[in-house]
C-alpha positions in Angstrom: 43.2 -51.7 -37.8 43.9 -55.4 -37.1 47.3 -56.1 -35.4 48.9 -59.5 -34.8 49.9 -60.7 -31.4 53.0 -58.8 -30.1 55.2 -61.9 -29.7 58.0 -60.3 -27.7 55.7 -58.6 -25.2 53.5 -61.7 -24.9 56.7 -63.7 -24.1 57.8 -61.2 -21.5 54.3 -61.0 -20.0 54.6 -64.7 -19.3 58.2 -64.9 -18.1 59.8 -61.5 -17.3 58.6 -61.4 -13.6 58.6 -65.2 -13.1 62.1 -66.1 -14.2 64.7 -65.9 -11.5 67.5 -64.7 -13.9 66.5 -62.2 -16.6 69.5 -62.4 -19.0 67.8 -60.9 -22.0 66.9 -57.4 -20.8 67.3 -54.6 -23.4 67.4 -51.8 -20.8 70.3 -50.6 -18.6 70.3 -51.1 -14.8 67.5 -49.0 -13.3 67.8 -47.0 -10.1 65.6 -46.4 -7.1 63.6 -43.1 -6.8 65.8 -41.7 -4.0 69.0 -42.2 -6.1 67.4 -40.2 -9.0 66.2 -37.5 -6.7 69.7 -37.2 -5.2 70.7 -35.8 -8.6 68.0 -33.1 -8.5 68.4 -29.5 -7.4 66.6 -28.5 -4.2 64.0 -26.7 -6.2 63.4 -29.8 -8.4 62.8 -31.9 -5.3 60.4 -29.4 -3.9 58.5 -29.2 -7.2 58.2 -33.0 -7.4 57.0 -33.4 -3.8 54.5 -30.5 -3.9 53.2 -30.9 -7.5 49.6 -30.6 -8.6 48.3 -34.0 -9.8 46.2 -32.8 -12.7 46.4 -33.2 -16.4 49.6 -32.1 -18.2 50.1 -30.6 -21.6 49.7 -32.9 -24.5 53.0 -31.8 -26.1 54.8 -32.4 -22.8 55.8 -30.0 -20.1 57.7 -27.0 -21.5 60.8 -27.5 -19.3 60.8 -31.2 -20.2 60.7 -30.4 -23.9 63.5 -27.9 -23.4 65.6 -30.5 -21.5 65.1 -33.0 -24.4 65.9 -30.4 -27.0 69.2 -29.6 -25.2 70.3 -33.2 -25.9 70.4 -32.4 -29.7 72.8 -30.0 -31.4 70.3 -28.1 -33.5 66.8 -28.6 -32.1 64.7 -26.5 -29.8 61.6 -27.2 -27.6 59.2 -26.6 -30.5 60.7 -29.5 -32.3 59.8 -32.0 -29.6 56.6 -34.0 -28.9 56.5 -36.2 -25.8 54.8 -39.6 -25.6 53.9 -42.2 -23.0 56.9 -44.3 -23.9 58.4 -45.0 -27.3 55.7 -47.4 -28.5 53.2 -44.6 -28.6 55.6 -42.6 -30.7 56.0 -45.5 -33.1 52.2 -45.8 -33.4 51.7 -42.1 -34.0 54.6 -41.7 -36.5 53.4 -44.5 -38.7 49.8 -43.3 -38.7 50.7 -39.7 -39.3 53.0 -40.4 -42.3 51.5 -43.4 -44.0 48.1 -44.1 -45.7 46.7 -47.0 -47.7 48.4 -45.7 -50.9 51.8 -45.5 -49.3 54.8 -47.8 -49.2 57.3 -48.2 -46.3 60.8 -49.8 -46.1 61.9 -51.4 -42.9 65.2 -52.9 -41.8 64.9 -56.5 -40.5 65.2 -58.0 -37.9 63.4 -55.4 -36.0 61.2 -54.5 -33.0 57.9 -56.0 -34.1 55.8 -52.8 -34.2 58.3 -51.2 -36.7 57.0 -53.8 -39.2 53.5 -54.7 -38.2 52.2 -51.1 -37.7 53.2 -49.9 -41.2 52.0 -53.3 -42.6 48.6 -52.7 -41.1 48.4 -49.4 -43.1 50.2 -50.1 -46.5 52.6 -52.2 -48.4 56.0 -52.8 -46.7 59.3 -54.0 -48.1 62.0 -55.4 -45.7 65.7 -55.0 -46.1 67.7 -57.5 -44.0 70.9 -56.8 -42.2 73.7 -59.2 -43.1 74.7 -61.5 -40.2 77.8 -62.7 -42.0 79.1 -59.2 -42.3 78.7 -57.8 -38.8 75.0 -57.1 -39.4 75.8 -54.6 -42.1 73.1 -52.8 -44.1 73.4 -52.8 -47.9 72.5 -49.3 -49.1 72.0 -50.6 -52.6 69.4 -53.0 -51.4 67.6 -50.1 -49.6 67.6 -48.1 -52.8 66.2 -51.2 -54.7 63.4 -51.5 -52.2 62.2 -47.9 -52.6 59.1 -47.4 -54.8 57.6 -44.3 -56.3 55.1 -44.1 -53.4 57.6 -44.8 -50.6 57.0 -42.4 -47.7 58.9 -43.9 -44.8 62.1 -45.7 -44.0 62.5 -47.1 -40.5 65.9 -47.9 -39.0 67.2 -48.6 -35.5 70.9 -48.1 -34.5 72.3 -49.3 -32.1 70.2 -52.1 -33.4 67.7 -54.3 -31.5 68.5 -57.2 -31.2 72.1 -57.3 -32.6 73.6 -54.1 -31.1 75.1 -53.2 -34.5 75.8 -49.6 -35.3 75.7 -48.4 -38.9 78.9 -46.8 -40.2 78.6 -43.0 -40.5 79.2 -43.0 -44.2 76.3 -45.5 -44.7 74.1 -43.4 -42.5 74.8 -40.3 -44.5 74.1 -42.3 -47.7 70.7 -43.2 -46.4 69.8 -39.6 -45.8 71.1 -38.6 -49.3 69.0 -41.5 -50.7 65.8 -40.3 -49.0 66.2 -36.5 -49.3 65.4 -36.1 -53.1 62.5 -38.5 -52.8 61.0 -36.8 -49.8 61.0 -40.0 -47.8 60.8 -39.6 -44.0 63.3 -41.6 -41.9 62.1 -42.8 -38.5 65.2 -43.6 -36.6 64.7 -45.6 -33.4 67.5 -44.1 -31.3 66.6 -45.4 -27.9 70.0 -47.0 -27.3 72.1 -44.1 -28.5 74.9 -43.3 -26.0 74.8 -46.8 -24.4 77.5 -49.3 -25.2 81.1 -50.4 -24.4 84.0 -47.9 -24.2 84.9 -46.9 -27.8 81.4 -47.3 -29.2 80.9 -44.7 -32.0 77.3 -43.5 -31.9 75.5 -41.8 -34.8 74.3 -38.2 -34.9 70.6 -37.7 -34.2 68.6 -38.0 -37.4 66.5 -34.9 -36.4 69.7 -32.9 -36.5 71.0 -33.9 -39.9 67.8 -34.5 -41.9 64.8 -32.2 -42.3 62.5 -35.2 -42.6 64.2 -37.2 -39.8 62.2 -38.4 -36.8 64.3 -39.1 -33.7 62.5 -41.5 -31.5 63.8 -41.8 -28.0 62.7 -42.7 -24.4 64.0 -42.8 -20.9 63.6 -46.5 -20.7 66.7 -48.0 -22.4 70.0 -46.1 -22.4 69.0 -44.2 -19.2 67.5 -47.4 -17.6 64.3 -45.7 -16.4 61.4 -47.6 -18.1 59.2 -47.0 -15.1 58.9 -43.3 -16.0 57.1 -44.1 -19.4 58.4 -40.9 -21.0 59.3 -41.0 -24.7 59.5 -38.4 -27.4 60.0 -37.7 -31.1 62.2 -34.7 -32.2 61.6 -33.5 -35.8 62.1 -30.4 -37.9 58.8 -31.0 -39.7 56.2 -29.3 -37.5 53.3 -30.4 -39.7 54.1 -34.0 -38.9 54.5 -33.2 -35.2 51.1 -31.6 -35.2 49.5 -34.6 -36.9 51.1 -36.9 -34.2 49.9 -34.6 -31.5 46.3 -35.0 -32.8 46.7 -38.7 -32.7 47.9 -38.6 -29.1 44.5 -37.2 -28.2 43.2 -40.7 -29.0 46.0 -42.4 -27.1 47.4 -41.3 -23.8 46.2 -37.6 -24.1 49.1 -36.5 -21.9 51.9 -37.9 -19.9 52.1 -38.5 -16.1 53.0 -35.3 -14.3 55.2 -37.0 -11.7 57.0 -38.9 -14.5 57.6 -35.6 -16.3 59.2 -34.1 -13.2 61.5 -37.1 -12.8 62.3 -37.2 -16.5 63.6 -33.6 -16.4 66.0 -34.6 -13.6 67.1 -37.7 -15.5 67.7 -35.9 -18.8 69.5 -33.0 -17.3 71.8 -35.6 -15.7 72.0 -37.7 -18.8 75.8 -37.8 -19.1 76.2 -38.9 -15.5 73.6 -41.7 -15.9 75.0 -42.8 -19.2 78.5 -43.0 -17.7 77.2 -45.2 -14.9 75.3 -47.5 -17.3 78.2 -47.8 -19.8 80.5 -48.7 -16.9 78.1 -51.6 -16.2 78.4 -52.7 -19.8 82.2 -52.6 -19.6 82.1 -54.8 -16.5 79.7 -57.3 -18.0 80.9 -57.9 -21.5 84.1 -59.7 -20.4 81.9 -62.0 -18.3 80.0 -63.0 -21.4 83.3 -63.5 -23.2 84.5 -65.9 -20.5 81.2 -67.7 -20.6 81.2 -68.4 -24.3 84.9 -69.4 -24.2 83.7 -72.3 -21.9 81.2 -73.6 -24.5 82.8 -73.1 -27.9 80.8 -75.9 -29.5 77.5 -74.5 -28.4 77.6 -70.9 -29.4 79.0 -68.4 -31.9 79.6 -65.1 -30.2 80.8 -61.7 -31.5 80.8 -58.6 -29.3 78.1 -56.0 -30.4 79.0 -52.4 -31.4 76.7 -50.8 -28.9 73.6 -50.9 -26.7 73.4 -53.6 -24.0 72.3 -56.5 -26.1 73.9 -59.2 -28.2 72.5 -61.8 -30.6 74.8 -64.9 -30.6 74.2 -68.0 -32.7 73.2 -71.2 -30.9 75.0 -74.2 -32.4 74.2 -76.8 -29.7 71.8 -79.8 -29.8 68.2 -79.2 -30.9 66.9 -75.8 -31.9 67.1 -72.5 -30.2 63.5 -72.4 -29.1 63.8 -75.8 -27.4 67.0 -74.6 -25.8 65.6 -71.3 -24.4 62.3 -73.0 -23.2 64.2 -75.7 -21.4 66.4 -73.1 -19.9 63.7 -70.9 -18.4 61.5 -73.7 -17.3 64.2 -75.8 -15.6 66.9 -73.2 -14.6 64.9 -70.0 -14.3 67.1 -68.3 -16.9 65.3 -66.1 -19.4 66.8 -65.6 -22.9 64.9 -64.5 -26.0 64.9 -66.9 -29.0 65.3 -65.4 -32.4 62.0 -66.9 -33.5 60.4 -64.0 -31.5 61.8 -61.8 -34.3 59.8 -63.5 -37.1 59.3 -61.2 -40.0 56.8 -61.3 -42.8 59.1 -59.1 -45.0 62.5 -60.5 -44.2 64.3 -63.8 -43.7 63.5 -65.7 -40.5 66.4 -66.1 -38.1 66.0 -69.4 -36.3 69.4 -70.1 -34.7 70.1 -67.1 -32.4 69.0 -65.6 -29.1 69.1 -62.2 -27.5 71.0 -61.7 -24.4 71.5 -58.6 -22.2 74.5 -57.2 -20.4 73.2 -53.9 -19.0 72.2 -55.0 -15.5 74.2 -55.7 -12.4 72.9 -59.1 -11.5 74.7 -60.9 -14.3 77.0 -63.2 -12.2 74.1 -65.1 -10.6 72.4 -65.6 -14.0 75.6 -66.8 -15.7 76.3 -69.2 -12.8 72.8 -70.7 -13.2 73.2 -70.9 -17.0 76.6 -72.6 -16.8 75.3 -75.1 -14.3 72.4 -75.9 -16.5 74.6 -76.5 -19.5 77.0 -78.7 -17.6 74.2 -80.8 -16.3 
């Protein structure tokens, strides 16, 4: 398998820990270890501190899978396979479902591996979201993209990078479109539950569709990327078993300490989400105020959910020059839309991704405003 350079991760590898102000983060505010352990029961703290540092089960620890299953309405622990982060799950799902004779449909723009991994296996057709209609998805275009050998549809709501959430009736229509054709739906749900007050999140795909794969992780909505614990929930155990076999070639198993901490986080999911959504509510008005100061340079609309937005840059030059100058001369990191280049969808060349899930926004906005005024 030949895979192209992962543009987003290469960009972050260069700038994420060098830039003084990280204003494009897609994860919620993280927390220190002692704050997470304070949420644990006394027994959980003892278990963490005295645990045996050996191999863990490939499927994931039984109590971790049970905790994950409890976040769904219809699933149980046998429907859950854990991974070392969401990216491993994306890799395993595409390789378990697709082969050279298959066809896949992906929504664009997207997190790069949702396009490049299936494209390394089979033919792929992209269906773009409509930026002029709140990043809506045309279900008729999805149906037109489906071929007789289509095996997989990949979606992501709340969407990366736009923060859009698909209306429930459109979501149900996708399921009804795929069900008679036996098409699997891989739904990247890693931002589910995160967003401003009033955000209406979709039901888990694994709960409502027998061929739905719910991809999730502790990294984004829970703000705990250091744990590197992801999972896929699915009713189709044959696919889960194929992915488990693939995991033998990948991470083999998860980190034991991370599994202990992930159980604590997932059992306290509601508390952590409330904390993180409160940060979103505090930060969004700050971005509103910022864009009101520069109406000739940006076109801004609040996202539906997640902690990301995708405004249009209307200032001088192009967006890549703007973001490069910004990080090199003001230490402010934003993500140009050119990073989201697609081989199966239209290129978006005039937007950038920003974040509003972290608590250090004030300093970054001050540096950004000062740079623009200069």
